[in-house]
N, C-alpha and C positions, 0 to 999 in steps of 0.2 A: 205163140206166134207161128207155129208150124203150118197152119192152114189159113193164115190171114195174109192179105195183101195190104201193106201199110205204106203210105207215102206221107212224109212230114216235111214241110218246108218252112223256113224262117230266114231271117237275114243272116243268121250265123251258120246254119247247117241244113243240108238236105239229106234225108235218110231214106234209103230204099231197102226193102227186104224182099227176098225171093224164096221160093220153095227150093231147098237144096238140090233135090234130084233134077228139077227143071233147069236150074242154073248150071249144074254139072253137065247135063245133056247139051244145053245151049253152047257152053264153052267148048265142048268137044267138036262141034260142027262149025264154030265161028272162031278160028284160030287167031285172027287179027284182034278180036275183042279179048280173047283169053290172054294173049301176049300183052296187050295194053293194060289189062287188069293186074296181071302179075308184075308188070313194070311199075305201075302205080303203087301197089302194095309194098313192093321192095323199096321203092323210093321213100315212102312214108315210114317204113320200119327203120331204114337207115337214118333218116332225120331224127326220129325219136331216140335211137341209140346214141347218136352224136350229141344230142341235147342232154341226155342222161349222163353221158361221159363228161361233158363240160361241167355239169352240175357237181359231179363227183370230184373232179379235179379242183373246182372252186372250193368245195367243202374241205378237201385235204389241205389246200393252200391256207384257208382260214385257220384250220386246226394247227398247222405248223406255226403260223404267226402267233397264235395264243400260247403255244408251247414255248416259243422263243421269248415272249413277254414274261412268262413265268420264270424261265431260267434267268433272264436279265434281272428280274426283281429279286430272286433268291441270291444271285451273285452279288448284287449291291448290298444286301443284308450281311453277307459273309465278309465283305471287304471292310465293313465298319467295325 
């Protein structure tokens, strides 16, 4: 993809690619665009990290619930 210009559009996603050196040069001279792009990337990264964290917490919660069920089951067997 280094020397190709590709634009893909669908109802789900629009994908743009740029030559890295051209984009780097453009962003140096267009600070508003550069800041907006960095803000967008930061926002998206934060959202993905938060979602990942929520999934991890939910997995831990389910794991603890399963452990408690196992302990409860074993304790009932010991009481008999």
